[in-house]
Every structure is written in structure tokens, then in C-alpha cells.
C-alpha positions in Angstrom: 127.8 88.5 77.3 130.0 88.4 74.1 128.6 89.1 70.7 128.9 85.6 69.7 127.1 84.4 72.7 124.2 86.8 71.6 124.1 85.2 68.2 124.2 81.7 69.6 121.3 82.5 72.0 119.3 84.0 69.0 119.9 81.0 66.9 118.9 78.6 69.6 115.7 80.6 70.1 114.7 81.3 66.5 116.4 78.5 64.6 118.0 81.2 62.3 121.7 81.7 61.8 123.4 85.1 61.1 123.3 84.3 57.5 119.6 83.6 57.7 119.0 86.9 59.1 121.1 88.7 56.5 119.2 87.0 53.8 115.8 87.7 55.3 116.8 91.4 55.8 118.0 91.6 52.2 114.7 90.0 51.0 112.7 92.6 53.1 114.9 95.3 51.5 116.0 96.3 55.0 119.7 96.0 53.9 121.6 96.6 50.8 125.3 95.5 50.2 125.9 94.5 53.9 124.5 97.9 55.2 121.3 99.2 56.4 119.4 100.3 53.3 119.0 104.1 52.9 116.1 105.3 55.1 115.9 102.3 57.2 116.3 102.9 60.8 117.4 100.4 63.5 114.0 100.8 65.2 112.2 99.3 62.0 114.5 96.2 62.2 114.1 95.9 66.0 110.2 96.1 65.6 110.5 93.4 62.8 112.7 91.0 65.0 110.5 91.6 68.1 107.3 90.9 66.1 108.4 88.0 63.9 111.0 86.3 66.2 110.0 87.4 69.7 113.6 88.9 70.3 114.2 91.2 73.2 115.7 94.6 72.4 119.3 93.7 73.3 119.2 90.6 71.0 117.5 92.6 68.3 120.1 95.2 68.6 122.8 92.5 68.1 121.2 91.5 64.9 121.1 95.3 63.8 124.8 95.4 64.4 125.3 92.3 62.4 123.1 93.6 59.5 124.8 96.8 59.5 128.2 95.1 59.3 129.5 96.9 62.4 129.9 93.5 64.2 130.8 90.1 62.7 130.2 86.7 64.1 133.8 86.3 65.4 134.0 89.7 67.1 133.5 89.8 70.9 
């Protein structure tokens, strides 16, 4: 499955776009300037996404990659 397919599935399930997840993570101080905030581990973000949005591990990790700016919406 491509990265974009993951993002589309996540949006269909949660109603949240990649931009929404970026905004929410910034509000929660999990990210800063397009990167994970200092001291924030991927596991904390995965737990947040699993708890608040009922995402599975793979989909949560796709959002972690997005938040860490290692993948972008158009990357496959």
C-alpha cells in the first residue's frame, strides 16, 4: 500500500486530513517546526493515535512519518 493510500484510509476512518493531524500534534506540543518535538518518541504519538482515533499501528506510524516530515502526502 502506498503512503498516500494510508493517508486516504486514515482520513476516511477519522475524518481528519494530514493537515489536521499536523495541527493537532502541534497543539499537543508533540511536534515543533515540522519535526517531533525534543524528547517526544514515536511511541507516544502512536499511543495518542490509537487511543483518540482508533488507528492501528501501521496507520499510526504513517502519521508519525508525516509529522516527522520524513514523508509527504505526495510520496509513495
